[in-house]
C-alpha positions in Angstrom: 3.9 25.1 -24.6 0.8 25.0 -22.4 0.5 24.0 -18.8 -0.8 20.5 -19.8 2.5 19.9 -21.7 4.4 21.2 -18.7 2.6 18.7 -16.4 3.2 15.8 -18.8 6.9 16.7 -19.0 7.2 17.0 -15.2 5.5 13.7 -14.7 7.6 11.9 -17.3 10.7 13.4 -15.6 9.6 12.1 -12.2 9.0 8.6 -13.6 12.4 8.6 -15.3 14.1 9.7 -12.0 12.4 6.9 -10.1 13.5 4.4 -12.8 17.1 5.8 -12.5 16.9 5.4 -8.7 15.9 1.7 -9.1 18.8 1.1 -11.6 21.3 2.7 -9.3 20.1 0.6 -6.4 19.5 -2.6 -8.3 21.6 -2.6 -11.5 19.7 -3.8 -14.5 16.3 -2.8 -13.2 16.2 0.4 -15.3 16.6 -1.5 -18.5 14.1 -4.1 -17.4 11.5 -1.4 -16.6 11.9 0.3 -19.9 11.6 -3.0 -21.9 8.5 -4.0 -19.9 7.0 -0.6 -20.6 7.6 -0.7 -24.3 6.0 -4.2 -24.5 3.1 -3.3 -22.3 2.2 -0.2 -24.3 2.3 -2.2 -27.5 0.1 -4.9 -26.0 -2.3 -2.2 -24.6 -2.5 -0.6 -28.1 -3.3 -4.0 -29.6 -6.1 -4.5 -27.1 -7.6 -1.1 -27.9 -6.7 1.0 -24.9 -7.0 4.7 -25.3 -4.2 7.3 -25.0 -4.8 8.2 -21.3 -5.1 4.5 -20.3 -1.8 3.8 -22.2 -0.1 6.7 -20.4 -0.9 5.3 -17.0 0.0 1.8 -18.2 3.4 3.1 -19.3 3.9 4.7 -15.8 2.9 1.5 -14.1 5.1 -0.7 -16.3 8.1 1.6 -15.7 7.5 1.5 -11.9 6.1 -2.1 -11.5 9.1 -3.1 -9.4 9.6 0.2 -7.5 8.7 -1.7 -4.3 12.0 -3.6 -4.5 13.7 -0.4 -3.2 12.4 -1.5 0.2 14.1 -4.9 0.1 17.6 -6.0 1.2 19.9 -5.9 -1.8 21.6 -9.2 -0.7 18.2 -10.9 -0.9 17.6 -9.6 -4.4 20.9 -10.9 -5.6 20.6 -14.3 -3.9 21.2 -17.3 -6.2 20.2 -20.0 -3.8 16.5 -20.9 -3.4 14.5 -18.6 -1.1 13.3 -19.8 2.3 9.6 -19.3 2.9 10.3 -16.2 4.9 12.5 -14.8 2.2 9.9 -15.5 -0.5 7.3 -13.7 1.6 9.7 -10.7 1.9 10.3 -10.6 -1.8 6.6 -10.9 -2.6 6.0 -7.9 -0.3 7.5 -5.6 -2.9 4.2 -5.4 -4.8 2.5 -3.8 -1.8 5.6 -1.9 -0.7 5.3 0.1 -3.9 2.5 2.0 -2.2 5.0 3.6 0.2 7.1 4.9 -2.7 4.3 6.3 -4.9 1.6 7.4 -2.4 3.1 10.9 -2.3 2.4 11.2 -6.0 -1.4 11.5 -6.3 -1.3 11.7 -10.1 0.0 8.2 -10.2 -3.2 6.9 -8.6 -4.6 5.3 -11.8 -1.3 3.3 -12.1 -1.2 2.1 -8.5 -3.5 -1.0 -8.7 -1.7 -2.1 -11.9 1.6 -1.9 -9.9 0.3 -3.7 -6.8 -1.5 -6.4 -8.9 1.1 -7.3 -11.5 1.9 -10.6 -9.7 -1.7 -11.7 -9.6 -2.5 -14.7 -11.8 -5.4 -15.4 -14.1 -6.2 -18.6 -12.1 -6.2 -16.8 -8.7 -2.9 -18.3 -7.5 -0.9 -15.1 -7.5 -0.2 -12.4 -4.9 -0.7 -10.2 -2.9 -4.6 -10.7 -2.9 -5.2 -13.8 -4.9 -7.3 -12.0 -7.4 -8.4 -13.9 -10.6 -9.5 -13.2 -14.1 -11.1 -9.8 -14.7 -10.8 -8.8 -11.0 -7.2 -8.2 -11.9 -6.8 -4.7 -13.5 -6.1 -5.1 -17.2 -2.9 -3.1 -16.9 -1.6 -5.5 -14.4 -2.5 -8.5 -16.6 -0.5 -6.9 -19.4 2.5 -6.1 -17.3 2.5 -9.7 -16.0 3.0 -11.0 -19.5 5.5 -8.4 -20.6 7.6 -8.8 -17.4 7.5 -12.6 -17.6 8.8 -12.5 -21.2 11.6 -10.1 -20.3 12.7 -12.1 -17.3 12.7 -15.3 -19.4 15.0 -13.9 -22.1 17.3 -12.2 -19.6 20.1 -14.0 -17.7 19.8 -13.7 -13.9 21.6 -14.9 -10.8 19.3 -18.0 -10.7 18.6 -18.8 -14.4 20.2 -18.6 -17.8 18.4 -16.6 -20.5 16.1 -18.5 -22.7 15.8 -18.0 -26.5 13.0 -15.7 -27.7 11.2 -18.8 -29.1 11.5 -20.7 -25.7 10.2 -17.7 -23.9 7.3 -17.2 -26.2 6.4 -20.9 -25.9 6.4 -20.6 -22.1 4.1 -17.6 -22.3 1.8 -19.6 -24.5 1.9 -22.6 -22.1 0.8 -20.4 -19.2 -2.1 -18.8 -21.1 -5.3 -19.5 -19.1 -3.4 -20.3 -15.9 -0.9 -17.6 -15.1 -1.9 -15.2 -17.8 -5.0 -13.7 -19.4 -5.5 -15.6 -22.7 -6.6 -12.3 -24.5 -3.4 -10.6 -23.3 -1.3 -13.5 -24.5 -2.9 -13.4 -27.9 -2.2 -9.6 -28.1 1.4 -10.3 -27.0 1.9 -13.0 -29.7 0.5 -10.6 -32.3 2.9 -7.8 -31.5 5.9 -9.9 -30.4 7.6 -10.2 -33.9 7.4 -6.4 -34.2 8.6 -5.5 -30.7 11.4 -8.0 -30.2 14.0 -6.1 -32.3 13.3 -3.0 -30.3 13.5 -4.5 -26.8 16.4 -6.8 -27.3 
C-alpha cells in the first residue's frame, strides 16, 4: 500500500469519525449523512464529475450538517414552529461548519459545498443569497439529495412522504429552489438509488 492510499484511508476514517460524532450528538444524522452522500455521488456521476470531484463531493455530502454540532440540541428537536431568532440560529449551521472543518486543510475543496448547500437556484437561500451557477455544483447536488431524504424521512415536525410524493416535490421546485440540470440527473438515477438508500 502506498502513501496515497494511506492518506485516503486516514481521510475516510476522519470523515467517518465526524459523521459518528454527529450521530451520537444528534441521533439519525449519521444515517441521513450517508444517504445524502450516496445520492449526491450518484447524481455527480450522472453529471459527469471526475473521480477527484466526486471524492470531495462525498466528503461534503457526509459533512453537510456538521455545523449543527454548534447548535442547542433542544432547538434541533423542537416540534413547534421556529421564532425568527431560532430560525436564524438554525440557519447559522451552514457557516458554523467552518469552525469544525477549518483545522482539516485537505477538506478545503469541500468547504464551499458545505457552506452553500442551503442556497437556492433563485437566490432566495442562505447564507449568502447566491443564485444559479454562482452556487458550487456540489452544493446544488447536495441540496437536492438532502431535500429528498428529508421529505421521505419522518421528523419531529412532519410525517414522511412517499417516494413518489417526494420526487414530485423535487420536480415542482426545479428552477426555483433547485438547479434544473441537477433535478434531471436526480430523476434519472432515482429509480436505481432508492432501493439502496431506503
